[in-house]
C-alpha positions, 0 to 999 in steps of 0.5 A: 931386414927381419929377425928370426930366432931358431930354438932346436936341440939338434946342432945340425938343424941349426946350422942348416936353418941358420945358413937358409935364412941367413942367405934369403935375407934374415937376421937369424940368432940360434939357440940349443936350449929354450932357457937361452931363448927365453933369457934373449926375449927377456932382454929388452924393452921392445921385441928383439926378433919378428918371428921364432922357429921352436922345436917342440921336444927340448931337453932342458924345458919343454916346447910348450912351456916354453912357447907359453912363456915366449907368448907372454912376454911378446904376444905380437910375436909370431912362434912356429913349432917344428915336431917329428911326425910321432909329436904330431899331437904336441904340435896341435896343442902348440896350436891351441896354445897360440902358437901360429903353425907347425912344420913337421920334420923333414920339411923342405926349405921352400916349406918354411921360406914360404911360411916365414915370408907369409906369416911376416907379411901378416904381421907387417900388415897387422903392425901398419894397421895398428899404426894406422888405428892409432893415427886415426885415432889422434886425427879423430880426436882432434876432428870429432872432439866432443864439444858442450857448454850445456849442464844436460850433456855435462852431466852425460859425459862425466857419467860416460867417463865414469863408467869407461873404467868398468867392463860393462856393456853399454847402451846408449840411447838418444835420437839420431845425430846427437853423438852417439859414435863419439861417446862410444869412442869416448867409452872406448879411449878413456877405458883400459882397452884403450890400446886394442882396436875400437871396431865399428859397424851399422847395423841399419846397412847391411843385409842379414847375411852380410851383417852375420858374415860381417860380425862372425867371419866365415870359413872358406867354402861356407857359401858361394862365393866364400873362397878364402877363411874371413875373420869376423869383426868380433875377432878384429875387436878381440881385447877391444871394443865393438860398436854396434850402431843401430843395434835395434835393427839386427834381426831375430836370428843375429840376435840370438848369436849375438846373446851367445857371445855376450853370455859365452864369450865365444862365437863360431864363424859362419860354416865352422864347427869349432867355437872361438873364444873372444874378449870383446867390450860391447857398445850398442846405440840405437834411436829407438824406444828399446822397451816398446821394441823388446814389449811387441817382440822385435827385440830379444829381451835377455839381450837387451838387459845384456847389452844395458848394463848401463844407459847413457841417454843423450838429450837432443840438440833442441834440449841443449841449446847452449851448446849450439853456439860453440858447436857452430865455432867448432865446425865452422873452424874444422871446415874453414882448414879443412877448405882453406877458407878465409870465413872468420865467423858469423854475423850476429843475426846468423847466430841468432837464427841458430839459436832459434832453430829446433835442430830435428836433424840435431849435430848431424844437421848442424854440422851439414849447415855450417859445411854448406854455409862456408862452401857458399860463402864469398865474405868473410862471416857466415850471413843468415842468408847462407843458412837453409833455416826457415821460421817456419821450420823453427819447430819441426818440418811442417806436417801437410794440413789435413784438415780439410778431409778425413784420411787414412794414416799411412797416407798422411805418413806418406805425404809427409815423407814426400815433404821432408824428402822434397825439403832436403832435396831428397837427400836421404840420410838427411831425411832419415834423420829428420824423420826419426827413422833409420835409412833402411826403414825409410828406402823400405817406405819410398818403395812401399809409398812409390814415392819418386824424387821429382824428374826422376 
């Protein structure tokens, strides 16, 4: 049962609202003075109510002052302002200070009951989402544990923990599959923002219009199909961290809008004419050479330096060979628990094969290889035959032999992409990782070169 506090100096209105809400299934406490309401709010260590109905004009304390103090103590408790029509400007000011909504006296009972039902449903949803985020984080801490033994990765991880306490924007660079999202999560959950949302967005998977809508949100009627107001990820991440993966694939138009957010800490939803303030720490990641992207005019120099206050460069797996065995055992434990398979470990020859391979797809490829091996394993250990690794691929996926003829560069690229796609059974995500390009770029090249899956 939800609890509602009502604060108004009109005794008749207090009695009316109290009886109405109790009859509608709410627990109610009433206050005729703002100071009494604040004393009640400050009495415990948990929010004593689920919503507050607050008159804007009070004899002992201004309603706006009461609102400010109430939100300072319990910012998650929604406050609805009640006001006479003559004081409508005060209600608008209250909305700017964080009030959920306002009601103009006299108001029908259907309006107050409908508003309370809506805001309490919204609050329950926010609470459930917060609990889900906490549970997801707890599960991810176990599932996505950062496993390493090498000195190369230790130096990066130590720097990650050091800069996590700051509020600086971070740019994480490195090849695909090296664990950039894990480092981004470590930055957030070891920062003072850890209790706020950690929101992620892969910029390479969305069209420009959809990416802009996802980031900034939109208002109803902003474009065809925008039938309701939609909060963007910037607002979702307010107070927390926004992780922008594949930032190098963002268009110049979206780059310009992101620059404003990083500079002014404000943005404008699509279709709106009013700016909104936001407090977000940006963590971006890319597998591209960003200085080259800047030099060639594909990425704004000013946005690059805004995001790249501190750079974390993740070494590829081939440069941290000491991490292959502990990572392989970690993924084996994770997959055997998930699939409930009785696989105890690796044959010595299988470990040697894992260590000799060059891992062009980095940690993500290693995880995929171990998952496949666990699925196919019929004994109690992983043997070399279960690993799709061959000596000729140890250095990298082979480039087609072009020594017999001189051919154009784009033909070499077309053939090489075809070889990689064939080697991965046309698995586009894995092929993109091996090629060191985004899946969006791979899809474009498949269309450009007319590459088709065999039998397709």
